[in-house]
Steps between C-alpha positions, in 0.01 A plus 500: 500500500757220493460136621715585804227737622234227498682243718435529878805558716438180698440275199684165543667537160690811610761323721514224238592749227775648716657156546465413131657829390805443722548152354458625143767765557737224610421298185506793259860434377380165364211635292693662211663164423159360399419759233644598166623858457334518159134496407194643669503571875358201688305472825694641793610192698409654836143557382471151355621337823257703711220389266602135543480539877153653475395192306599290805354731764158525336457151347485625141504181297630631166715777361227644273278537810785672684545748215125563493512589871790737436286694252252620760621398849671802657643292787671269253631791294647660812673178614648431156610864457270611219340841469140562396606556137748214454399251235461135606716241325385242250465146651749350254756770586447438870549122461813544288659730756403268787689219325815713508498488879493121493807495277669755723433306821338810645243302700781322687672828582177668601409212732848504653474877553168458683658239728790735572252775584342270761844409635592869535184547708605206722191300409677176406620206705848373417460170685157348447340422164220300339476348153202373305367460148168555328348368179434768237255410226643549152324678216441173317208259486495123537414477131841647419671217691560272203714192438853565384435237233224523237258293708223755546197428724166477316281808485140483613361790300583725210539873483767743606514390866486123468436271794771241571447158658791412733333193653730200511798700379762556772679832478832597655770761457726236346262427213303826464575870467285811480486644150431852630743507796772233473652603835180419692479161671207285607513501880286397796563695821352228724339158466147640513560793264453494122803508272544831318752648262714741695822621655632504856570830670739484797548759774746546786352702787667650804306416816498835681250689283413254222689681224614307191880508464540250217283381212538251217281340232556150364330238289262288706678180604496283810842617621486864387389632840797354687752593230373859492503518881868406511584759235308773683647425844855502360444866420458590869703234683845588630724439796217553751258217559147567377173310507270409212136408556305299243201269471491120481582490129858594590545221756744280307838369605690655209349845554562503876861386456557767233373770738729387779794504259417868437503571877120534494286348777204323331176600673297282263160363599521129575334264253431174686228362275607140434865606520772627731567871515844635413459752786601341831428589862818707529334762280137465607567539873627859470249788550633666184363212291149566632535872424616426145204269441265776607671780306544301178127526429546872429636407159152391393390862528739601224375218275140590580560867418675406177206289383210719615639853457802439279495311171620154598180297511532446127782685329430664164854439376663199342851369554710453811683833465187713469319316781807538722504870421139550611562296817786733597290811435220355712738423788643853479150652507406288803814609684432867426155471656640316803772761549246783478272332757787423736621858486149627571471270803818635665 
């Protein structure tokens, strides 16, 4: 008996594997560039990428746990392409090969291929989009956020995991840096939320079916969301006028003017709290603005999936490049599930 014989014909991973295999065949010319022609044979890239997707689909929080599942889970072996007798890789070998795909920009190409698959199925809107950002907690503690100078806060206890007293000592990104993840920034999402060390993940969604068509990861700053939004919308804007929905955080004069310069109609939620909104009545009065405000909330579903099912609540990687890599894989996995469900509904 082989793993193929144990998987039901109507299992939801079956259509997913068909889509993934088509994309991997398109990317196959890029794989040999990542490996040396000398030395021992490494992990087949197609198998490694399928394993990475399983990690997203089934909320497996670490690579050693994923490899443990592959030892005895026949469903996982079938999806990855392993037979009953194939030996499972060592965790260090798996991690080393995964790093090759970061250097080869494979996550970007895989995500783009998934988007093209949705476009070929006529699931994407070419006119109406939504942008938003989410705070991703870094794999670094507050204790690692130390002054750039030698002025260390006093410790309150001894031992390996010492307590640190931060009372009366203001901390900011200008004066402090994390010793374990220098790219992480201290950031507060809202006035009532605690400040955490993290990154900002940004997504551009098309409004027809809620599929992610653009993704970017940045350091957490006060202007990063608007800067990333402009970069993402430039990738889809053209001669035809399009709309971009967003929440109140994007309601600034500079951002709205930049959108209009790109021939993009800003369907941004008005922020009138002790200020004047940059969105005037010429925009608000149109029915399309109301539709955009309703559809833009779909983007929260992708962030919610990424943090509850995917691995974005607290990433287990350090550095902007690695975190950005895992954000792209998560967005690709979310799109694959959406595409499968949309196909099944038609």
